[in-house]
C-alpha positions, 0 to 999 in steps of 0.5 A: 115641257121640262121643269126648266122650260116651265120655270123660265115662263112661270114669271110671265104666267104669274104676271098675267094671272095676277092681273086677271080675275079668277078664270074658268078652266077654258078661259085660263087655257085660252089666256095662256095660249093667246099670250104672244110672249109665251107662245104656248100650244094647247099641250104646253098650256095644259102642262103649265096649268098642271104644274101651277096646280101641283106647285100650289100657285093656283087653286080651283075656287068653289065656283070652279074658277082658277085663281092665284093661291099665293101672292108672288113677291 
């Protein structure tokens, strides 16, 4: 997934994550893969998760669940 492809789907991912409680890693992967609009395969979903972590958008909480790190405007 290129940066441009990721940036195109990032708003949809953030919309999904802001409506969910913190998710375990497998749950986050399943949510991204199951969204009809995203149409992500396993590798694309994993890539998106790493980009979200690298960009500081999501973080791993102490109970090992991913959560949105910074509320998006």
